[in-house]
C-alpha positions in Angstrom: 6.9 3.5 -9.8 5.9 6.9 -8.6 7.4 8.5 -5.5 4.1 7.8 -3.6 4.1 4.1 -4.7 7.8 3.7 -3.6 6.8 5.3 -0.2 4.0 2.8 0.1 6.3 -0.2 -0.5 8.8 1.3 2.0 6.0 1.5 4.6 5.7 -2.3 4.4 9.1 -2.5 5.9 7.7 -1.1 9.2 5.4 -4.1 9.7 6.1 -7.8 9.6 2.9 -9.5 8.3 0.4 -8.9 5.6 -2.3 -10.8 3.7 -1.8 -12.6 0.4 -4.9 -13.0 -1.8 -5.4 -15.1 -4.9 -7.6 -18.0 -6.0 -7.1 -21.7 -5.7 -9.3 -24.1 -7.7 -11.4 -21.0 -8.8 -12.1 -20.1 -5.1 -10.7 -16.9 -3.6 -8.6 -17.1 -0.5 -6.6 -14.8 1.8 -3.5 -16.1 3.7 -1.4 -14.4 6.3 2.3 -14.1 5.2 5.5 -12.8 6.7 7.2 -10.3 4.3 10.3 -8.3 3.8 11.1 -5.5 1.3 14.2 -6.0 -0.8 15.2 -3.9 -3.8 11.7 -2.6 -4.4 10.3 -6.1 -4.4 8.3 -7.8 -1.7 9.5 -11.3 -0.5 7.0 -13.4 1.4 7.4 -16.5 3.5 4.6 -19.1 3.6 4.2 -22.6 5.1 4.8 -25.1 2.3 2.4 -27.6 3.9 -0.6 -25.4 3.1 0.1 -25.5 -0.7 -0.7 -21.9 -1.2 2.6 -21.4 -3.1 1.4 -23.7 -5.8 -1.6 -21.6 -6.5 0.4 -18.4 -6.4 3.5 -19.3 -8.4 3.3 -17.6 -11.8 -0.1 -16.0 -11.0 -1.2 -12.5 -10.3 -1.8 -12.0 -6.6 -2.8 -9.2 -4.3 -0.9 -8.4 -1.1 -1.8 -6.0 1.6 -0.5 -4.8 5.0 -1.3 -2.0 7.4 -0.5 -0.6 10.8 -4.2 -0.3 11.8 -3.6 -2.1 15.1 -0.2 -0.6 16.0 -1.5 2.3 18.0 0.3 4.7 15.7 -0.7 8.3 15.4 -0.9 8.0 11.6 -2.7 5.0 10.2 -2.0 3.6 6.8 -2.9 0.6 4.6 -1.0 -0.5 1.5 -2.1 -3.0 -1.1 -0.8 -4.0 -4.5 -0.9 -6.6 -7.2 1.9 -8.4 -8.9 3.0 -11.8 -10.3 4.3 -14.1 -7.6 7.3 -16.4 -8.3 8.9 -18.9 -6.0 12.4 -17.8 -5.1 15.3 -18.6 -2.9 16.3 -15.6 -0.8 19.9 -14.6 -0.1 21.2 -15.4 3.4 20.7 -11.7 4.3 17.1 -11.7 3.1 16.4 -15.0 5.0 17.9 -13.4 8.1 15.6 -10.4 7.7 12.6 -12.6 8.0 13.6 -13.5 11.5 12.5 -16.5 13.5 10.2 -19.1 11.9 7.2 -20.5 13.7 7.8 -24.1 14.9 4.4 -25.3 13.7 1.4 -24.2 11.5 -1.9 -25.9 12.3 0.0 -28.6 14.1 2.5 -29.4 11.3 6.2 -28.6 11.5 6.8 -25.3 9.7 8.5 -25.7 6.3 9.2 -22.3 4.6 8.6 -21.5 1.0 9.6 -18.0 -0.3 7.9 -16.0 -3.1 8.9 -12.7 -4.8 6.3 -10.2 -5.9 7.2 -7.2 -7.9 4.5 -4.6 -6.9 2.3 -3.1 -9.6 -0.9 -1.0 -9.1 0.2 0.1 -5.7 -2.4 1.8 -3.5 -1.7 3.7 -0.2 -4.5 4.9 2.1 -3.9 7.2 5.0 -6.6 7.4 7.7 -6.7 10.7 9.5 -8.8 11.1 12.6 -9.7 14.3 14.3 -7.3 15.6 17.0 -9.8 14.4 19.7 -9.6 10.9 18.4 -11.6 8.5 20.6 -10.2 5.5 22.4 -9.0 2.7 20.1 -11.8 0.3 21.2 -14.6 2.7 20.6 -16.2 3.8 17.3 -14.8 7.0 15.9 -17.2 9.9 15.4 -17.1 12.7 13.0 -15.4 12.8 9.6 -12.7 10.3 8.8 -11.0 11.5 5.6 -9.2 8.8 3.7 -6.3 9.9 1.4 -5.9 7.7 -1.6 -2.8 7.5 -3.8 -2.6 5.1 -6.7 
């Protein structure tokens, strides 16, 4: 990976959740997932009861995360593709995920972990003018987006 792609994956470590996208029974879907970055790979935790891991295992998926709602001065969004594989994290990696939810859609949470080796990494930086409007209003003027792939 290029230096910019490595930086993009490192940025994922500063947020906890992202969105996993693939298809299931020929229909696209997007699912929220908890992630950690370990050795240049992204590990995600999903609820086994939803069955998404079966659609993802061995398939090419897309994953994305951002800090768009964090109130940060510099906004970014990262997305990448890669093949997802079910994995068993090390005790240290499992601890890095932090607390698990107790329930998902009323079902007791049962974790399943997947590893994705990022490929085709894209990083976008959104730069607003110095007189950036309040977060809840529409920005005015130019909003350059810097793209690195």
